[in-house]
N, C-alpha and C positions, 0 to 999 in steps of 0.2 A: 504494500500500500504506500502511495506517495506520502512523503513527509508533510506536504502541504495540506493533506487531508485533515490532520490533527491541528494544524496551525490556522487553517483558513476555512476549508470546506465544512468541517464539523459544526461550526457556528451557524452556518446557513441551514444546515440540515436540522439543527435544533429549532431554528426559527420556523422551518417547514413543519416540524412535528407539532409545535405549538399551534400552528394554523389548522392542522388537521383536527387537533383536539377541540379548538374553538368551533369548527364547523360541525363536529360530531355533537357537541353540546347544543348548538343551534338547531340542528335537524331533529334531535330528540325532543326539543321543546315545541317546535311548530307543527301544525297540522297541514298547512298548505305548503308542502315541501317543493312542489313544482314551482310555485311563485317565488319562493325564497331562493331556490337554485338560480332561477332566471335573474333575480335581483342581484345575486352575488356575482354572476357573470357581467351584469351591467355595471355595477359599481367598480368591479375590477378593471373593466375597460376604461372607465373614467379615470381611475388612478393611474393606469398605464399611459393614457394620453398625456396626463399632467406630468408624469415623471419623464416621459420621453422628450417632452418639450424642455424641461429644465435640465435634464441630464444630458441628452444627446445634442440638442440644438444650442443651449446656452452653456453647456459644459460646466455644470455646477458641482458635480462630484463623480467619484468612481467607486465601483465595487471590485473586490478581489476574492471571489469565492474559489478560484482556481479549478473550476469545473471544465473550462475550455481555455487553458493557459496559452495555447498556440494562437489564439485570437483574442487579444485584450478587449476589443469592443464587445464581442459576443459574450465574453466572460463577465463583463460588467452588466450586460443585459440580463444574463442569467441571475446575477445577484439582485438586480432590480426586480425580477419576477418574484423572488422570495419576499422582498419588501412589499411589492404590490398586493400579492395574495394575502399577506399577513395583515396589513392595515385594513384591507377590505373585509376580512373576516372579523376583525375587532370592531369595525364600524357597524357591521351587520349584527354582531352580538349585542352591542349597545342598543340598537334599534329593536331587535326582537324581544329583549328583556326590559325594554323601556327604562333603561337606567337613567338616574337623575344626572343633572348637568355637572355635578362635582366629579362624576366618573369620567366625564370628558377630559377634565384637567388631569386626573390621576393617570388615565391610560395614555393620554398624549405625552405627559411627562415621562411615563415609563418608556415610551418609544424614544424620547430624547435621551434618556439614560442609556438605552441599548445602543443608540447611534454613537454616543460618546465612547462606550465600551468598544464598539467595532473600530472606532478610530484608534484607540489605544492599542488594540490588537493588530493594527495594520491591515485590516481587511476592508476598510472603508476610508475614503480620502475626500476631504473637502477641497474645492478649488476656491471659489468666492462664496460658496454656500455656508450657512451657519445653522447650528442645531436648533436655535430658537425658531427658525423658519419652518422646520418640521413640526414643532409643537403647535405653532399657530395654524399651519396648514391643516393639521389633523383635527384641530378643534372645529374648523370650518367643514372639513370632510365628514366628521362624525355628525354634525348638525344637518348637513345636506342629506346624508344617508338615512338618518332618523326620519326626516320629513318625507323622503321618497318612500320609505317603508310604510309609514303611517298612512299616506295617501293611497298607496298601491293596495293596501289591505282592504280599502273600500271600493275604489273604482279608479281605473287608469284612463285618462282621456286619450283619444286616438293619436293625437300628435305626440304626446309623451310616450305612448306605447311604441310608436315607431322609433322615437329617439332612444328609448331604453334598448330596443332590439339592435339598433345600430351599435351602441356601445358594447352590447353583448357580442356582436360580430367582431369587434376589436379584440376582445379576449380570445375568442375561439379561432378566428381566421388568422390573425397575426401570429399567434403563438404556435398553433399546430400545423399551419401551412406555410405562411410567408417565411417565418424564421427557420423552420425546419428545412425548407428548400434552400435557404441561404447556407445553413450549416453543412448540408451535404453537397453544396456547390452546383445544384442544377438550375438555380434561378437567383440571380443577385441584382440589386439595383446599382446603377452607376455611382461611383465614388468621386466622379469629377464633374458632376452636374453643377455643383457650387464649389467655391474655393476650398471649403472645409469638408473633409471626407464624411464625417458623421452627420453633418448638416445635410449633405446631399442624400444620404441614405434615409434620413428622417423625412425630408420633404417629399422625395419620390415615393416612399412607402405610404405617406399620408395621402398623397394625390391618388395613388393606386387604390387605397382602401376607400376613400371617399367616393371616387367615381364608380368603382366596381360595386361597392355596397349599395349606393343609391340606385344604380341601374337595376341590380338584382332585386332589391326590395321593391322597386317600382313595378317590375313585371310580375313579381310574386303576388303582391297585394292588389294589383289592378284587376286580377281575374281575367285577363285577356286570354284568348285561345292560344294553344301551342303553335298554331300556324303563324301567329304573330311573335310569339316568344322566341322561336328558333332563329328568325332573321336578326332579332336584336342581339341574341347571344353570338351569332356569327359575326356581327359587327364588333363585338368585344374581342373576338379572336383576331380580327383584322387590326384593331387598335393595339393589341399586344404585339402583333407582328411589326407594326410601324414603330412602336417603342423599341423593339429589338433592333430594327434597321438603324435607328437613331442612337443606338447604344445606351439608351436610358435603362433598359432591362437587358441583362446579359444571361443567355441560356447556355447550358452545357450542350455540346453538339448532339443532335438527335433527340433532345428533350423538349423542344418547343411545344408540341401538341400535348404531350403527356402533362407537362408542368402547367401549361395554361388551362387545360381541362380540369386539373385538380383545383386550381385557384377558382375558376368560374363555378364549377359544380359543387365544390366545397362550400363556397359562399351561399349558394342556393340551398344546400342541405342544412347549413347552420341557420339560415333564415327560417327554414321550416321548423327546425328543432326549437328555436327561441319562440316562434309563433305558437307552437304547441305548449311550451312551458308557460307562456303568459295567458294561454286560453283558460278561462274560468269554467268552461262547460265540461 
């Protein structure tokens, strides 16, 4: 076993275990497990979008879990995922148990202590970022999550339902398809689109997610016939091909159709799954 497992990786695994325990407690408490799972995917997507902006675009901090040491940016993203899923589980725990506001402060401060501990251990590094920003950000995040959960337990307006599904797609599609394809090298975004490598990746990934997600959600929820859906999906393939010709998306040789199909139909499948999870019938 690598020496970095005990110095770096183990701490992120422990954070992951705590997340699993929180989720287990949550799902034992609630009756509407489908809705709660959907909301967890949604708020995780919200947390991921926020962290990708401040981490990758504004270069606020770095993680060092040493899970993918050969690729520091991806290693930091892996660390980010542990953080994202952990704070989302805590936020949902607060909402489900309707904890009082002093718990917001206690739990946000706890994450502040964990962040400082991670810095001391050398597995997390601030650039311009400060720990107090995490504490303040979590107080807001806990409040937003509690409001979302409370309102969703009664009724979700159509626009919000679509918005929640979109953020759920961020969690599912970005992590299990886009990032996995990047890791195995079959589909990566250009690193030279903008002067900064990580900014290029974030901007292109965001454009890809927004356009693909909106188009797939539109044809899914519009209930148009498949005779109209197929041409629209064909146009998406053409758009991916153009992006490949412009070197905005780089495909491994022979993988264009397979990779694009996984991205397109994976987005459609995840839209269906989230729609069913949010369905109260």
